[in-house]
N, C-alpha and C positions, 0 to 999 in steps of 0.2 A: 865859176860854174854855178848855175842856179841850183838852189837846193832842190833835191828830188821831192816832188810833191807827193810821190807815192810812198814816202817813208812812213813807216808804221809808228804811230804814237805810242808812247810808253804806257803800259797798263797801270791803273791806279793801285796803290798799295792796299792789300786786303784789310778789311775791318776786323779788329780783334775783339772778340766778346769776352768780357771778364765776369765771372760768376760772383755775385754779391750774396753773401749769406744773409738770410733773414734775421731780424733782431731776435734776441732771446725772448721767449714768451714770458709775459708778466702774469703774476697771479691775479686772478679775478678780472683780467682785461680780455675782452673779446679780440680775436685776430683782426688786425687792421687791414683795410682793403689793399690789394696788391701784393701782400706778403705771400711768398711762395711757401707751399706746404707739400713736401714730398712724403712725409710720414706723419702719423698721428702723434701729437705731442701730449704727454700725460703730466706736464708740469703743473697745470692748473689743479688737477685732481690731487697731485701730491702736495701742493701748497695748502689746499683746503683740508686735507687730512692732517697735515702738520699743525695748522691753526686749531683744528678741533681737538687734537691731543693736548696741545699746550694751553687750551682754555680761551683762546681768542675767538671772537665772533667773526664770521665771514662778512665781507663788505657788502655782499649782495643780499644779506638778510634784512627783512623789514624791521621797522622800529618796534612793532608789537612783539615780534618773535625775539628780538634782542632783549626787550624788557623782561619777557618771561624767562628766558635763559639766565639773565642776570639775577632775577629774583630767586630762581631755583638754586643757583649757585650760592647766593647769600644764605638761603635757608639751610642748605647742606653744611655751610661753614658754621652757622650758629648751632645746628644740631650736633656737630662734632665737638663744639667747645662747651656747650651748656647742657646740663642734665636736668630735665624737667620731670618731676614726679607725675606719673599718670595713674588715674584710677582705672580699675579694670572695667571694660565695657561688657555689659550683659549680652550684647549681640555677638561679640567676638569671643570673649573668654568665659562668659557665664557667671552668674552670681548665685551663690548657694541660697536657697529659699529659707526664710525664717518662719517659724510657726507663729500663728496669731496668738498673742498672749491673752489667755482667757482670764476672766475675773474670778477670784476664788469664791465659788458658790457651792461647794460640797458635791460637785459632780451630779450624776443622774439621780441620786437618792433624794436630794432636795427638790429637784424638779418633779420627781414622782410623788413626793408628799404634797406639793402644791397642786398638782393635777388631781390627785385623789380628793383633796379638800374641795376643789371646785366641782368634781363629779358628785360628791355627796350632797352639796348644796343644790345642784341641778336635779338630782333625784328627788329631793324633798322640796320641789319648787312650789307646790301649793301651800305648804306650811310656811315656807320662807316669805311668800307673798303676803300672807296674813300677818306674819311677824313684822314685816317692813311697814305695813299700813298701821299697825298698832304702835310701833316705835316712832313713826312719823308724828303721831299725835302726842306721844309721851315725851318727845324731844323738847317741845316748847310749851305744852299746855300745863296750866297750874289749876285747872278746875277741880273742885272737890268731887264732883260726880261727872261721869262720862256721858256724852250724848249717845243715845241709843241708835242714832242714824249716821254717825260718823265712822262706823266700822271699827271702833276701838274696843278694847277688852283686855284680857290677860294673854300674854304670850305663853305658849306651852313650854314646859321645861326642856324637852328635846330641841325645840327651835332656838330657845335662848342659849342653850349650851353650844349648839352648832354655830350660831352667830358669834359667840364668844371665842370659839375655836378658830373661826375665820380671822378674827382680830389678832389672836395670838400668833397664828402661823404667818400671815402676810405682814402683820406689824413687826414680828420678829425678823422676818427676812429683810424688810425694808430697813430696820434698825441695823442689822448685821452688815448688809451691803452698802448702806448709806453712810455708816460711821467712818469708813476709811478702808485701807487695804490691810487685811489681817496678815501678820508676819507668819502665822502658822494656820493657813487656810484649811478648810475641810468641813464636812457635815457636822462634826462635833461643835464647831464654832457657831454655826447657824442654830443648832439645837440648844446651845447655851443661851443664845439671844432669845429664842422662843421661851425657854424656861424662865428667863428674867421677866419677859412680858406677861407670862401666866402668873408669876408670883406678884407682879405689880398689879395685875387685874384683881386678884383675890384680895390683896391688901386694900386696895381702894374700895372694893365692895364691902368689906368688913368695916372699914373706917367710916364710910358714908352711912352705913346702917347704924353704927354706934353714935355718930354725931347727930344724925336725925332723930334717934331715940332720945337723946339727951336735950336737944334744943328745939325740936319741932313736934308738931302733932303727928298722930299716926298717918293721916292723909299726907301731910307735908313730907314725912319720911318716905312714904311709898312713892310719891311723885319724884322725890329727889333721886332715889335709887333707880326708879324706872328711867329717869332722864339720863343717868349715868350709863345704864345698859344700852339705851338707845343711841347715845353718842358714840359709844365704843362699837356698836354694831354697824352704824353707818360709816365710821372711820375704817373698820375692817373691810367693808365692801368696796369703799373707794380706794383702799390701798392695794387691791388686787392687781390693777393695771400697773402702777409704778413698781411693785415688787417683781412682777413678771418681766417687765422691761429692764429692771436692774439686773436680773438674772441672765437675760438674753442679749442685752445691748449695753455692755459695760462702758462703751465710749460715751454714752449719755449719762454718765454717773452724776455729774453736778446738777443738771436741770431736774433729773428724776429724784435726786435726794432732796432738793428744795421743794419739789411738788409733794413728796411724801410728808415732809415736815409741815408744809402748809396745810395739808389735809388734817393731820393730827391736831395742830394748833387751832384750826377752825372748829373742829369738834369739841375741843376743850373750852373754847370761848363760848360756844353755844350752851354747853353744860353749866359753866360758871354763871352765865347770865340767868339761867333758870334758877340756880341756887340763890342768886341775889334776890330774885323776885319772891322766893319762898321765905327767906330768912330776914330780909330787911323790913324792920318795922319802925325804927327811930334811929337817932344819931348814935346811940350807944351800941346798937346792933352792928353798925358799920365797923367798929373796932373788932368785934368778934369775927366779922367776915374777913377782915384783913389778916387776922391771925389764922383763920382757916386757909386762906390762899398760901400763906407761907408754910403752914404745917402739912397740908395735904396736896398741894398742887406744885409748889416749886421745889421744896426740899426732896420729896420722894423721886421726882423726875431726875434731879441731879445725882441722887444716889444710884439710880438705875444706870445712868450713863457712866458714872464712875466705876460701878461694878463691871460693866461690860468692857470698858477699856482696861480694867485690871485683870480680869479673867482671860480676855482675848487681847493680846498685845497688838496695837494698831500702829501703822506708819502713815505719814501723810500721803494723800492720794497721789499716785504716780511715782512714789519713791521706790517701790518694789519692781 
């Protein structure tokens, strides 16, 4: 019998679907295409956090960022191992201010004395002008008779005393401040220097009058003594500025001291040259002139300096 054509064919076996779990997420890797995600995975964030805590650098960090992190870690390691002495910063910690070290000048009393001397000279301006003109001619002139048209004549006694006082005050201040740094500063030290200058002035005046009386004519003695007074007067006037600057600008000590010394030496050279013109007559007088230089010019000056350094103890400049 023929097979029944109407027989029902057997149904195909049903297809069985098997669930395949997605691969475990890897740190720093983006999800691959096709991977099923039914929930949000926090594995990447957990891995990044673990790397950060352990000190590793994430793979997705740039080279510049990695270099900065590595340098910072190295600096922290060195700072923990090495102790570096640091100086305090004035901007953060503050620095205690230091008082400007003033030069020992006797305080306001010395400044008041100098200002009073200048004021007295200014008040007697007319007499000072006549004295300066007269001393200008007496400084170098060796004529026996004065010219009636050169404005020369005799300096009045008050003007001569005032100009001598200017030399004593400002010369003493320049000597006191220019010699060094006194170990015991004060007005008494400056007054001592002025006293030495006054004694030195009187000694020279008496000595030149005596030598002129013994070795020169009356006119020669007068010209020599007038030349001495003129040289000291001009030296005192020129020492006003260096003495004031020594008092107010102690940081300029060295150049001002040299300037004051140059002024005094120049005045002495001019006076010595005038004395040479008065006393030199022949070769034998040259020997007397050399003796005069040693006796009245060199030795007394050294004695004054020695007396000053003995009475007022000095230290080298900048030692105090």
